[in-house]
N, C-alpha and C positions, 0 to 999 in steps of 0.2 A: 431760627432761620425758616423753619417750616410752620410758622404759626398759622398760616392760612391753608394747611393741608386738607382740612375738612370743609373748606369753603367751596361750594359748587361753582361760584363765579371764578374763583382762582383756578380751579381745575379746568374750567372752559377756557380761560385766558391762556394757560399753559398749552392746552391742546390746540387752540387756534394759532398760537405763536409757532408751534411745531409745524403745522400745516403751511403757514405763510413762509416760514424759513425753507422748508423742503421744496415747496412748489416754486417759489421764486428762484432758488438756487438751481433746481433741476431744469426749469424752463430756459433759463439764461444759458446754462451749460449746454443744453441740447441745441440751442440756436448757434452758439459759438462753435460747436462741432459740426455744424452743417446737417443736423438730423433731418431726415425727410419728413418724419412725423414728430415734430418737437413737443407735441402735447402729451405723448404717451408716457414718458417717464414721470412728469409731474402728476399726471392723472393717476398712475399706479401708486405713487407715494402718497397722494392725498387720500385715496381709498383705504390704504393700509392704516394710515394715521387716524382717520376718522372712525375706523372700526373699533378702536379700543384706546384707553388712556395709557396702557402699558404696551411696550414693544412685543410683538409676537414672539413666542419662544422659537428657538432655532429649528426645532423639528417641524413646528407648524408653518414657519416661514418657508423652509425648504419644500414642504408638501404643497403649499399654495403656489410656489414658483414652479414646481414640476407640473402641477395640474394645469396652470396657465400655458406653460411651454408645450406640453403634450397635446393640449387642445389646439394650439396653433399648427403643430405638425400634423395632427389629424385633419384639421380643416384644409390644410394644403393638399394632402393626399386626396380628400374627398373632392376638392375643386379640380384637381388634375384628372380624376377618374370620371366625375359625373358633371363637370361644369357645362359641358355641351348637351347634356340630357336634362333640360330644365325641370320637367315634372318630378323626376327622381331626385334631382339635386334639392328642390324645394322641400320635398318630403323629409329628406335626411336632415336638412337644416331645421325644419319644424320639430323634429324629434329632439334635437339638441336644445333648441330654445325651450321646449316643453319641460325637459328635465331641469333646466336652469330656473324656470319660473317656479316649478314644484319645490326646489330647494330653497328659493327665496321666500316663498310663502310659508314654508315650514320652519323658517328661522335658522336654517343650517348653512354652513359654509362662509358666513360673514361677507366681508367685501370681495373675497376671491371669486364668489359666484358671479357678481356683476362684471368683474374683470374678464372672467371666462366668456361671459356673454358678449362683451365688447370685442374680444378676440374672435368669437365665432361669427360676429357680424362683419368685422373689418377684413379678415383674411379672404373669405370668399369674394367679397366685393372688389377688393383690390386685385385679387388673383385673376378676375374676369375682365374688369374695366381697365386695368393698367398692367400689361404684361411685363413691362420694364421694371416697375416697382414690385411686382410680384416676385421677381427673382431675388430680391433682398428682404422680403417680408420676414424671413426666419431671423436674420440678424437684427432687424428692427424690434422683433419681439424679445429677443434675448437682451438686447440693450434696455428695453423698457422694464423687463422683470428685474434685471441686476441693478439698474439705476434706481428704480423705485424702492427696492429692498434696502440698498445702501442708504438712501436718503432717509428711509424710515428710522434706521438704527442711528444715523448721524443726528437726526433731529431729537431723538430721545437722549442721545449723549450730550448735546448742547443745552437742551431744556428738559432735564429729567423730572420725573415725578417724585414726590417725597416718599421715603421708604415705607411709611405706613400705608399710603395709598397704593404704592406699587405692589405690595404684598397681597392686596385684595384681588382675587380673581373674579372677573366679570364673565359670566356664562350667558350665551345667547338663549333667548326663550324659544324652546322648541314647541311647536304647535302642529295640529293636524292641518295639512294643506288642503286647499280647495282645488280639486283636479279640474273642475268645470272653469274655475277662474283661470287656472294655468293654461287650459286649452284656449280660452278666449284670448288671453294675452299673447299666446303663440300665434293665433290667427292674426291679430292686429299687427304684430311685429313682422310676420312673414309677408303680409300684403305690402308693408312699407319696403321691405327688402326687395321683393319682386318688382315694384314700381321703380326702385333705383336701378335695378339691373336693365329694365326697359329703357329708362331715361338715359343711360350711358353717360352720366356726369359724376366724376369722381368726388367732387367737393360735396355735392348733394348726398351722394352715398355715404360719406363719412359723417354727415351732419344729421340727416333725417332719422335713420334707424336707431342710432345711439340715443338721440333725443327721445324717440318713442319708448325705448327700453327704459331709460332713466325715468320718465314720467310714470310709466306703469308700476315701477318699483316704489314710487312716492305716493301714488294716488290711494285715497281711501273714500269710497263713495258713501260711506256712512256719515261723512262730514257734510256740512251744508254746501249749497251751491256757491255761496260767496267764498267759502274756503277753497273750493275747486277752481274758481276764477282766479283767486289770489295765487294759487299754485302755478297756474299758467303765467301770470304776470311776473312772478318772481323768477321763474325759469327763463322767460323772455328777456328779463333785465340782464341776465348773463350775456346774451347776444348783443344787447345795446351797449353794455359796458365794453365788450370786445370791440365794437365799432368805434366808440369814443377813444378807447385806448390806442387803436391802430391810428386814428387821426392824430392823436398827440405824438405818437412815435414818428410819423412822417415829418413832423416839424423839426425833430432832432434825433435822427436814427442812430442809435448806438446800443451796445450791449448793456451799458449802465442804465440807459433809459428804459430798456426792456425789463431789467431787474427792478427798477423803482416802480414802474407801472404794474407789473405782476404782483409785486409785494403789496402795493396799496390796495389793489382789487382783492387780493387773497386775505388781507387782514379783514376786510369788510365781509366778504362772503364766507371765508373759512372760519372766522370768528363766530358767525351765526351757525354755521354748519356744525361747530364743535359743541353747541349747547345741547343739554339733555332735555330736549323738548320735541314736540311733534313737528315743529317747523324746521328742524335741523335737516331732514332729508331734502326738503325743497331748495334750501340754500346750497346743499352739496350738489344738487342737480344744476343749479345756476352756475356753480363754480365749474362743473364739467362742461357746460355749454360755453362758458367764457374761454376755457382752455382750448377747446376744439376750434372755435371760430378765430380766436387770436393766433393760435397755432397755424391754422391754414393761411392766415394773412402773412405770416413771416416765413412760411414753409417754402423750400426750394422746388416743390412739386410744380411742374410746368402749368401755368394758367391759374394757380391757386391764389396768387396775390392780385391778379388782374380782375378777377370777378368781384363785383361790388359787394360791400358788407350789407347793403340794403337787401340784396337778393338773398344772401345767407340768412339774414334775420327773418325774411319771409319764409324760408325753408323751415327755420326753428318754429316760428309761429304756426305754420301749417302743420307741422308734425305734432305740436302740442294740442292744437285744436282737434286734429284727426284722432289722437290717442284718447283724449278725454271723451269725445263724442262716441267713439266705438266702445269704449269701456262702459259708458252709460247703457248702450244698447245690448252688449253681449255679456257683461258680467251677470251672474246669477242673482235675481232679485231676492230670493229667499235669504241668501247670505247677507245681502245688504240690510235687509229688514232686521235680521237677527243681531247684527252689529249695532244698528240704531237703538234696538230695544235694550241691549246691554250697556 
């Protein structure tokens, strides 16, 4: 029955199917229940599933969930206390983003660190730009954490790993972080967040900073310029797919149509993101972009569906190019040369 258990392609297929199952089910269920941010549950589930071929142990799952939850609570407190003192508020946000980037660069924390970063971006922006939505942000976070965790376990129950592969523990590679690069990433992300606060447009605020954070986690300047351009194109394709998907949905709007559309896109992007290759991160980023933009299209947030997808794709493209150019300018050159030499 498990003759292909040592086949990397079979492992990728199982992992991709789990992601497609969890994301399509989670997204459809969120829309059916009228979730204000329908992309949050499937995005949490996808990050958990792409982080490992085995389900996270219960203790690690609870630890990640509590970390994300308390980050949300802490960000709410900071927003209420310092939201009207912009300089102090941005400094505090910068410290949080810096520690997230340090953890990412050292290989610690797994997918939970990116989700903590997403929460640390979303909560302050929603808290300042939409007071009505800010009142329910805690329940939104709890739903996202619980929903994503349950979908992770359900996906592994429906599409399990063979016993032999499940027993092999995969540990993350811990390395010495570049504090200069983390500081540069923090500056790049913080400027994007500050621009969104000035712009006072919620949909842009949900798209641009998360796109910037996602690209910074994928980018490797030791690669060629062609690879960097390909990275931008693949991430941008997530937005284009969201626009096409929303156009198809308007022809026959229904929950079943949403399920089929998300399933088809996730099979394409999630399958590539599940591969054990350097390209996996960029396809995971494209999947994140798709979920955010398509989620905004079907979201009940006032004005979210009215704004054209062309405008949102421009937001994504601008965020990608901005992050790439600033990384080229600000990342330490010595580190890039060392990586090219190795």
